[in-house]
N, C-alpha and C positions, 0 to 999 in steps of 0.2 A: 594171264590166268584169271585176273579179276574180271576182265571183259568177257572172257569165255564163260565164266560162271553166270554173270548177270544177263548177258545177251544171247544165251543159248535158247533155242526154241524148244518149248515143251508143250505137252497136251494141255489144253485150256479147260478140261472138264471140271476141275476144282473151282475155278472162277465162275464158270457158267452155272453150276449147281448152287454155289453160294449166292449168286445174284438172285436166283429164284427164292431161296430162303430169306435173304435180306429184304427183298421187296415185299414179300408176304408179311414178314414180321413188322416192318415199319408201318405198313398199312394197318395192321392190327393195333399197333401202338397208337396211331393217330385216331382211328375210328373209336378205339377203346377209351381214349382220353375224353371224347365227347360223351360216350355212353355212361362212363363211370362218374361223370360230373367234374372231372379234373379241370377241364377247360373253364367251366363255370366258376369253380371255386378259386382257381388260380389267376385267371385272366379277365373274367367278366365281373364277378362279385366285388373285388377290391375297388376302392375309390381311386387308387393309384398303385402302380407296381414298383417294386424295387428292382431296377435294371442293374446290369453290370455298370459300374461307375464309368462314365464316358460315353455310354450308349443311351442317354436319357431321351434322345430323339426317337428311339424305338419304343413305340407305345402300342398297346393292344388296340385292335380295330373296334370302333363303337358298335353298339347294338349286338346283332347276331354275327358280326364280322368275324370273330374268332372261331365260331362254329364252321363258317364257310372256309376259313383259312385251313383248319385241321381236316375238313372234308376233302379239300383240294390235295393236301399232303397225303391223305390216305389213298386217294385215287392215283396220285403219282407213284405211290408204293406198288400198286397193282401194275401200272405201266412198266415200272422197273422190273418186276417179277417176270412179266411176259416179254420183256425186251422190245417194247414198242416205243419208238422215238426215244431211244434209251438216253442219249446224251442230254437232250432237252429235259427229259423227265428226271434224270439223276442230278443234274446241276440245279434245276429248279427246286427239287426237294432239299438239296444240301443248303442252298441259301435260305429257304423258308425255315428249315429246322434251326439253322444258325440264328435266324431272327428270333425264334421262340426262346432259344437258349439264352440269348443276350438280353432279351426284354424283361426277363423275370428270373430271380434267383431265390425266391421264397421257397420253391420246391426244388432247390438245386440237388443234383445227383451227379456223381462222377460218371455214371453210365450215360447221361445225356451228353456230356462232353465227349466221351468215346464215340457216341453215335455221330456227333458233329464231325469229328475227324474222319471217321469211316465213310460218312456220306460224301465228303469231298474226294477221298481216295477212290471210292467206287466210281465216282463221276468221271474220273480221269482214265480209269481202266476200261479196256474194250471187252466188257463182260457180255456184250450182245452179239458176239461173233458166231455163236452156235446156239441151237435150241431156243430161238427167239423169233418173234414176228419180224423184226428188222432183217434178219438173215434170210427168212423165208421170202420176204417181199423184194429184197435186193441181194441177189446172189454175190455181188461184189463184196458185200460185207462179210459173207460167210467164211469162216476159217476154223480149223481145229487146233490152232496153235497160239501161243502167246510167249512173251519173253519170260525168262525165269525170274527176273527181278519183280515181276508183278505178283508172283506168289510170295516172295520173300519180304516184300514191303508189308504185307498183312502179318506175316509171322513175326517180323521184328517189332512191329507196333504192339502186338500181343505180348511179346517177351518183355518189353519195357513196362507195360501196364502191370503184368503179374509180378515182375521182379520188384518194382517199387512198392507194390502193395504188400509183398512179403516183408521187405526190409522195414517198412513203416510199422509193422506189427511188433517189431523187436523193441518194445518199451515196457515199462513197469506194469501199467494197468492191463495190458494184454497178457503179459507173461504170468501175472498172478491171477488171471481169469476174472478180475473184478469188473472190467468193462463188459465182458460177455454176460456176466450175471445181471448187470444193469439192463443190457439190451434184451435179455430174455424175460425180464419181469413183465414187460408189456404183452408177452405172448401167453400169459398164464391161463387165459380163458379159451385158448385154441382147443377145438374139438379133438379128443383122443390124445393129442401130443402135448397139450398145455402143461400138465404136471411133469411130464418127462423133461421138458425144456428147462425146468427149474433145478434139475439135479446137477450137483457140483461135478460129478464124474463126467457128465456130458459136456459141461463147460470146458473141462480140461481137454477132452477129445477135440472139441471145436477149435480151441486155441492152437493146439499142436498141429492138427490137420490143416487149419487155415494157413499157417506159416509154410508148412511143407508143400501143400498143394500149389500155392502161388509161386513158390520158388522152383518147383521141379516139373510142373505140368507141361510146359513148352518143351524142355529137353526130353522128357519122357515120351511125348507124342512124336517127336522127331526121330527117336531111336526105335527101329523096327521091333527089337525084342520086347520092349516095354509098351509098345503103342496100344495094343488092345487092352491091357490092364489099365493104362492111363485113361483110355477112353471110357472104360467102366467107372473109374473114379470120377471122371468128369460128369458123367450122367448123374451119379449119386450127389455130387457136390452141388451142381447147378439146380437139380430138382429140390434138394434140401433148401437152398436159398430161395427158390421160387415159392415153396410152400410156407416157409417160416418168415421170410422177410418181405414177400410179396412185392417184388421189384420189377413188375411188368415183363416185357419181352426179353430182358437182357440175359437171364439164364439160358434161354433158348437160342438167342443170338450167339452166345458163347459156345453152345453146343454146335451151332452151324459152322463156326470157325474151324471145327475139327476136320472139315473136308479138305483143308489145305495140308493136312498131315498124312493122309492116306494117298496111295498111289493113284494117279489119274485113271488107270484101268479099273481099279477097284471102285472108284466113284462112278465110272461109266457102267460097270456091271450092275451096280445097285440102282442107279437113278436114270440111266440113259439107255435102257433096253439092251445092255451088254454089247453095245456097238464097239467094235474094235477099230482103233484109229492108229495108223502108222505115222509117227512124226520123225522126220529126219533129224538127226542130231547135228544141226547146223548152227553156225554162229553168224548172226546178222547184225552188224553194227549200224545203228541209225545215224543219219547225218547230224542230228541234234544231240548226239551222245554226251558231249561235254556239258551242255546246258542241263540235260536230264540228270546227270550225276551230280551237278552242282546244286540243283534244286532239292534232290533227295538228301544230299549231305546236310544242307541248311535245315531242312525239315527235321531230320533226326537229331541233329545237334540241339535244336530247340526243345525237342521232346525229351532229351537227356538232361538238359540244364533246368528247364522250367520246374520240374518237381523238386529241385534242390534249392530253389530260391529262398525258401524260408530260413535256410542256414545263414543267409546274409543279413537277416533282420535281427534286431535286438530281441531278447527274451524267447520264451518257449511258444511254438506255434500252437500247441494245445490250448494255451491261455489267450494269446493275442488273435489267433485265427489268420494272421497275416501270412500269406503264402500257402494256405491250406488248399484252396480250390485249384483244380487242374494239376494235382500232384499225386493222384492215385492213393490218397490217404483215406481208405474206405473203412467205415464202421469202427472208427478208433476212439470216438469220444461221445459223451452225452453232456449237453450243456443246458442249464436252466438259469434263469435270472429274474431279477426284480428291478424295475426302472421307473423313474418319475422324471418328467420333463417340466421345466419351468421357463417361461419366456419373460423378457423384461424389455419394456419400451426404452430405447436409448434416450429419447428426449424427456419423457416424463418420469422415467424411473419406475413406473408402475409395472408390476409383474403379476402373473397368475399361472396356475398349474394347468397342464394340458391333460384332457381326458382322452386316453388312447382309443376308447371305444368309439369315439366320434370319427376316427380316422382309419382304423386298421381292423382287419379280420383277426380271428383268434390265432391263426397260424402266423400272420404277420407280427402280432404282438409278441409271440414267443420268440421270434427271430430278433425283433428290435430290442428285446430285453437282454440279449446276451451276445450279439454279434456287432463288432465295432463299425463295420461299414454300413450296416442297417441303421445304427444309432446316428451316424454322421449324415446319412442320406435323409433320415426323417427330420433332422435339424434343418437341412437345406430346404426340405419341403415346407416346413413351418415358416422359414424365412421368406420364401417365395410367396406363400399364401398371404402373409401379413403385408409384404411389400405391395401386393396388388390392392390392399386396402389403404395404402399410403402410410404404413407404419414401418419404421426401421427397428428391428428387434434383435436382442441377444437370446440365445438358446442355451440352457444349461441342463445337464442330465446328472441325476443321482442314481447310480446303478450298482448292484451287487450280483456277482455271478459265481456259480460253482460248476466245476468240471468233474465228470465221472463220479458223481455222488459225494464229492468232498465238501469242505466247508465253504460257505459264502464269503467272498472277499470283494472289496470295493474294486470296480472294474474301470470306471471313468473318473477322471479328475473333475469334480463338480464345479471348479472355479473357471474352467475353460469354456469360452463362448464357442460352441460347436458350429454355430451358424456362420462364423467368420474365420475359420481355420481351413486351410486347403487339405484335401485328402492326398496322402503320399502313397503312390502305387509301388514304388521301389525302395521305400525306406520305412522305418518304424514310425508310427504315429505316437508322439510322446505323451499325448493326453490319455493314452491307455495306461492304467496303473500297472506297475511291475507285478509279475506273478508271485504268489506266496508259496514257497516250497513247504509242503506239509510232511 
C-alpha cells in the first residue's frame, strides 16, 4: 500500500509549472537584491559579516564579487525556469544560495532557510522533463509523468512549515495581540493603510487569522470542497504580507506552491495550452527504492525534530534566542538592546571601551545589542584583531535587553570573559542571564 502510493506514476504538470514560477521568482530575488541595495548593505558595506557559527570560512567576495555572485544566481534562476541544463543550474543555485544563507545572518529570515531547503529539493526532482529546453533538445529526457512522492515531498515540507508556525503563535504576546501592535507601529506611515494598521480590531483579526490560516491551509487545499476557498484566502493572506511586511518573493513563492494542490489537468488547462495527457496508473518501483525511502525518512525526521530543539535548552527561547532559527518561529518577537564592550589586556591589566561605530553597521549594532550569538562572535572578532597586534585580551559585555516592549533586563553576565568561552550549539550558554518573568 505504501509503495503503491509513493511510487505511483502521475502527471508531472504541477512540478513542471512550479519549476517555471520557482526559477523566475528566485531570479527576481537575486537581481532585486542587487537593485535594492541589499547586497551592498549586507555583504559589501560591513567590515566583516556575522556567519553562522562554524562557517567562518565562508566570507563575502572582495570588491564587486558579490554583485557578480548574485548576478550569476539570477541567471541560474532563468535557466531553471526555462529548463536549460537543469540539473547543473538547479544544483549550482542551491549551493550558491546556501553559501549566502550561511555567510551572513544579520538579515536572517526564515524564508531564506525555506528557499535553501526548496532549492536542494528541486535540484533532485526531474522538473525539466516537460515544457523545457532540455526536453526539446533531448527527446530522451521528455516525459509527462513523475512519481507521486515527488509531489508529496513538497506538500509535507509545507505542512511542517505552516503547522509549526501556527503552534509557535500560541503564546501570550500573540494571543493578547501585543506583539502584533508592536510590529504594526513601524507601518504607521504607510500610504492609505498606515492608520488602519494601528487599529486594535485589525490586530485581533490578524492574530486569529494567522493561527487558523497556518494550521488549516494545507488540509483545506488538499480537500477538494474547500480548495477554491482556501486558494482565495491564500491570495489575500500572501498579498497582505507582501504589502505590509515587504518580504520579497516569498508571498508569491507561497502562492506558486498551490499548483501542487490542484489536479494536473487543471494546471495543464491553465498553463500548458489545455494539453490532455493520459498517464497510466502504474506502479514502478525503482532499484534504489530503499535508499530513497531511507534518505526521505531521515530528512523529514530532522525537519520534525529541529524546530523543537529549543525545548531541550534551559530558559525561554524568546529570551535566550537559542534554538530560534530554523524552527519556523516567524514574526513572534521584537527585541531591542543596549550594550557596551570592554577589553582588558591580560598582561598589563589595562582596559578600554570599544566604540561599535568603528566596527559595525547600524543593522549589525542592533543585532549585537540583543542576540547572544552576535555578542559572542563580536567578542571573538575583537580577540582575533588584538591577537594580530600581539595582544592577548579579555572581552566583557554589559548588556540590557527587552523583548516585545517589556522592561529592560540584564542579558549577559558582565563578569564572563566572552573571548575565552566556547559557544555551545546544543546546550544553554550559562553566561546568558536568566529571563525575568514579568
